[in-house]
C-alpha positions as CSV (number, residue, x, y, z in Angstrom):
1,M,97.4,34.7,84.7
2,K,99.6,35.6,87.7
3,L,98.0,35.9,91.1
4,S,98.9,39.6,91.5
5,R,97.3,40.3,88.1
6,F,94.2,38.3,89.1
7,A,93.9,40.4,92.2
8,A,94.3,43.6,90.1
9,F,91.8,42.3,87.6
10,S,89.2,41.7,90.4
11,S,89.7,45.1,91.8
12,S,89.4,46.7,88.4
13,L,86.1,44.9,87.9
14,L,84.7,46.2,91.2
15,L,85.9,49.7,90.3
16,G,84.4,49.4,86.9
17,A,81.0,48.5,88.4
18,V,81.1,51.5,90.7
19,L,82.1,53.8,87.9
20,A,79.3,52.5,85.7
21,L,76.8,53.2,88.5
22,T,78.1,56.7,88.9
23,G,78.1,57.4,85.2
24,A,81.9,57.4,84.9
25,G,83.6,56.5,81.6
26,A,84.6,53.0,80.5
27,A,88.2,53.8,79.6
28,Q,89.5,52.8,83.0
29,A,87.9,49.4,82.9
30,A,89.5,48.6,79.5
31,E,92.9,48.5,81.2
32,T,92.0,45.1,82.8
33,T,93.0,43.1,79.7
34,A,96.8,43.9,80.1
35,L,99.2,41.0,79.7
36,D,102.6,40.2,78.3
37,Y,102.5,38.8,74.8
38,V,105.3,37.4,72.6
39,A,104.9,36.5,68.9
40,L,107.2,33.8,67.5
41,G,107.4,31.9,64.3
42,D,108.0,32.1,60.5
43,S,106.9,34.3,57.7
44,Y,103.2,33.6,58.3
45,S,103.6,35.3,61.6
46,S,106.1,38.0,60.6
47,G,103.6,39.1,57.9
48,V,105.5,38.4,54.6
49,G,103.1,39.2,51.8
50,A,101.3,41.9,53.7
51,G,103.7,44.7,52.9
52,S,104.5,47.7,55.3
53,Y,107.6,46.0,56.6
54,D,109.6,47.4,59.5
55,G,112.9,48.4,58.1
56,L,114.7,47.6,61.3
57,S,113.6,43.9,61.0
58,G,115.7,43.4,57.9
59,D,115.3,40.1,56.2
60,C,112.8,39.0,58.8
61,K,110.3,41.2,57.1
62,R,108.1,41.9,60.1
63,S,105.0,43.7,58.9
64,T,102.9,46.3,60.7
65,R,100.0,44.5,59.1
66,A,100.9,41.1,60.6
67,F,98.3,39.5,62.9
68,P,100.4,39.8,66.1
69,V,100.8,43.6,65.6
70,L,97.1,43.9,64.8
71,W,96.1,42.0,67.9
72,A,98.5,44.0,70.1
73,S,97.2,47.2,68.7
74,A,93.6,46.2,69.5
75,N,94.3,44.8,72.9
76,S,97.1,47.0,74.3
77,P,99.1,44.3,76.2
78,S,101.3,45.6,78.9
79,S,104.3,44.3,76.8
80,F,104.6,43.0,73.3
81,A,107.7,41.4,71.7
82,F,107.6,40.4,68.0
83,T,110.5,38.1,67.0
84,A,108.9,36.1,64.2
85,C,111.1,36.0,61.1
86,S,110.7,35.1,57.5
87,G,112.2,31.7,56.6
88,A,112.4,30.5,60.2
89,R,112.5,26.8,60.9
90,T,112.1,25.2,64.3
91,G,115.8,25.5,65.1
92,D,115.7,29.2,64.3
93,V,112.9,29.7,66.7
94,T,114.7,28.0,69.6
95,S,118.1,29.6,68.8
96,S,117.2,33.2,68.1
97,Q,113.5,34.0,69.0
98,L,113.0,33.0,72.6
99,G,114.9,35.9,74.3
100,P,111.8,37.8,75.3
101,L,110.1,34.8,77.0
102,S,110.1,34.7,80.8
103,T,108.0,33.7,83.8
104,A,106.1,36.9,83.3
105,T,105.0,36.0,79.8
106,D,101.2,35.4,79.7
107,L,100.6,34.7,75.9
108,V,102.6,33.3,73.1
109,S,101.7,32.8,69.4
110,L,103.6,30.6,67.0
111,T,103.5,29.4,63.4
112,V,106.3,27.0,62.5
113,G,106.9,23.8,60.6
114,G,106.2,24.7,57.0
115,N,109.8,25.6,56.2
116,D,111.1,22.4,57.9
117,A,108.8,20.4,55.7
118,G,110.2,22.0,52.6
119,F,107.3,24.3,51.7
120,A,109.3,26.5,49.4
121,D,110.9,23.6,47.5
122,V,107.5,21.9,47.1
123,M,106.0,24.9,45.5
124,T,109.0,25.5,43.3
125,T,108.9,21.9,42.1
126,C,105.2,22.0,41.5
127,V,105.3,25.3,39.5
128,L,108.3,24.4,37.4
129,Q,108.1,20.6,36.9
130,S,105.6,17.9,35.9
131,E,102.5,16.8,37.7
132,A,104.1,13.5,38.6
133,T,107.2,15.2,40.0
134,C,105.1,17.7,41.9
135,I,103.0,15.0,43.6
136,N,106.1,12.9,44.4
137,R,107.7,15.9,46.1
138,V,104.5,16.5,48.0
139,N,104.6,12.9,49.2
140,Q,108.2,13.4,50.3
141,A,107.2,16.3,52.4
142,K,104.4,14.3,54.0
143,G,106.9,11.6,54.8
144,Y,109.1,14.2,56.6
145,V,106.0,15.3,58.6
146,D,105.6,11.7,59.7
147,T,109.1,10.9,60.6
148,T,111.1,14.0,61.5
149,L,108.9,17.1,62.1
150,P,107.2,15.8,65.3
151,G,110.6,15.7,67.2
152,K,111.5,19.2,66.0
153,L,108.2,20.6,67.1
154,D,108.6,18.9,70.4
155,A,111.9,20.7,70.9
156,V,110.4,24.1,70.2
157,Y,107.4,23.5,72.4
158,S,109.5,22.2,75.3
159,A,111.8,25.2,75.0
160,I,108.9,27.6,75.1
161,R,107.5,25.9,78.2
162,T,110.9,26.0,79.9
163,K,111.3,29.8,79.4
164,A,107.6,30.7,79.8
165,P,106.0,28.2,82.2
166,N,103.0,30.4,82.9
167,A,102.1,31.3,79.3
168,R,99.1,30.3,77.3
169,V,100.6,29.1,74.0
170,V,98.6,29.3,70.8
171,V,99.9,27.5,67.8
172,L,98.4,28.5,64.5
173,G,98.3,26.4,61.3
174,Y,98.5,27.1,57.6
175,P,95.7,27.7,55.1
176,R,94.8,25.5,52.2
177,F,96.2,27.3,49.1
178,Y,93.8,26.5,46.4
179,K,90.0,26.5,45.8
180,L,89.4,23.4,43.8
181,G,87.3,23.8,40.7
182,G,88.0,27.6,41.0
183,S,88.6,30.3,38.5
184,C,92.3,29.7,37.6
185,V,92.8,29.3,33.9
186,A,96.5,28.4,33.8
187,G,99.2,27.0,36.1
188,L,99.0,24.0,38.2
189,S,96.7,21.1,37.4
190,E,93.7,20.3,39.6
191,N,95.5,17.1,40.8
192,E,98.5,19.2,41.9
193,R,96.3,21.7,43.7
194,R,94.5,18.9,45.5
195,A,97.8,17.3,46.5
196,I,99.1,20.6,47.9
197,N,95.9,21.2,49.8
198,D,96.1,17.7,51.3
199,A,99.6,18.4,52.3
200,A,98.6,21.5,54.2
201,D,95.9,19.5,56.0
202,Y,98.5,16.8,56.8
203,L,100.9,19.4,58.2
204,N,98.1,21.0,60.3
205,A,97.0,17.7,61.7
206,A,100.5,16.8,62.8
207,T,101.1,20.2,64.3
208,A,97.8,20.1,66.2
209,K,98.6,16.7,67.6
210,R,102.0,17.8,68.9
211,A,100.6,21.1,70.3
212,A,97.9,19.3,72.2
213,D,100.4,16.8,73.6
214,H,102.2,19.8,75.1
215,G,99.0,21.3,76.5
216,Y,99.0,24.1,73.9
217,T,96.0,25.4,71.9
218,F,95.9,24.9,68.1
219,G,94.1,27.4,66.0
220,S,93.1,26.4,62.5
221,V,93.0,29.1,59.9
222,V,91.4,26.9,57.2
223,P,87.8,28.0,58.0
224,A,88.7,31.7,57.9
225,F,90.4,31.3,54.5
226,T,87.7,29.2,53.0
227,G,86.4,31.1,50.0
228,H,89.6,33.2,49.9
229,E,92.0,30.6,48.5
230,I,94.0,31.1,45.3
231,C,91.6,30.6,42.4
232,S,88.6,31.7,44.5
233,G,88.3,35.1,42.8
234,S,88.7,36.8,46.2
235,A,92.1,35.4,47.3
236,W,93.8,36.3,50.5
237,L,96.9,34.6,49.4
238,H,99.5,35.6,46.8
239,S,99.9,33.2,43.9
240,V,103.3,32.8,42.3
241,N,104.8,36.3,41.8
242,W,107.9,36.2,39.6
243,L,108.6,39.9,40.4
244,N,108.6,39.3,44.2
245,I,109.0,35.6,44.6
246,G,109.4,35.8,48.4
247,E,105.8,36.9,48.8
248,S,104.4,34.0,46.7
249,Y,102.0,31.7,48.6
250,H,101.8,34.0,51.6
251,P,98.8,35.9,53.0
252,T,98.0,39.3,51.8
253,A,97.2,42.1,54.3
254,A,93.6,40.9,54.0
255,G,94.7,37.4,54.8
256,Q,96.4,38.6,58.0
257,S,93.5,40.8,59.1
258,G,90.6,38.6,57.9
259,G,92.2,35.2,58.2
260,Y,94.9,35.0,60.8
261,L,93.8,37.7,63.2
262,P,90.2,36.3,63.9
263,S,91.6,32.8,64.1
264,F,94.1,33.9,66.8
265,R,91.5,36.0,68.5
266,A,89.1,33.1,68.8
267,V,91.5,31.0,70.8
268,A,93.9,33.5,72.5
């Protein structure tokens, strides 16, 4: 928090106490949470799967139900920039999303890495091909997470710090997709579901390590989504949807509001 804002914050607290003693309203005190917030990342941040897309965002599919919008609506930051985009990889974040960042930025949220690791191809392979082929493709993705992704995450995290040196940066992970032993009666085998869940954990662990090494905060969404995975009977994630393939394996509106939003709020 900037020194000038800290001073304003302290003054507001004093004013709030005086107003409380004199019976004045609390609305003035609520203004003390103002900050500058920028939301970066891929489709899990833009809100693909939640519907209610901003037509001006085009193929980025930024949703009014995405967790950054929900958080901004609840907290009224002094400024809010939403540049997350469906399909974004690490290089897309650095090349086209960092424009709003500055020394004035106080808070940044980010989800990225899944597309670099081949998330879409892994799921396509697992849905359409054999169990052995699926598990082999999952292992290839994990190999990429070991050898290549850390450097790409480093590049993104360093670029953010260069442009927003004073910001608190919160990196959010990805949910496990499947409830094992759940209510699904067709589709992927239990071995495939377990392998995909393990890969999500693997990606989250690598992302958390890189974030911590840059002094950033990692927020896991796995606890919030537990009990709401695909096959749970109360899923906050879309399963494969042949009529809208782009929303497959993305959070629903409930997944954004009940999964990502509280996970972000807990660490922001």
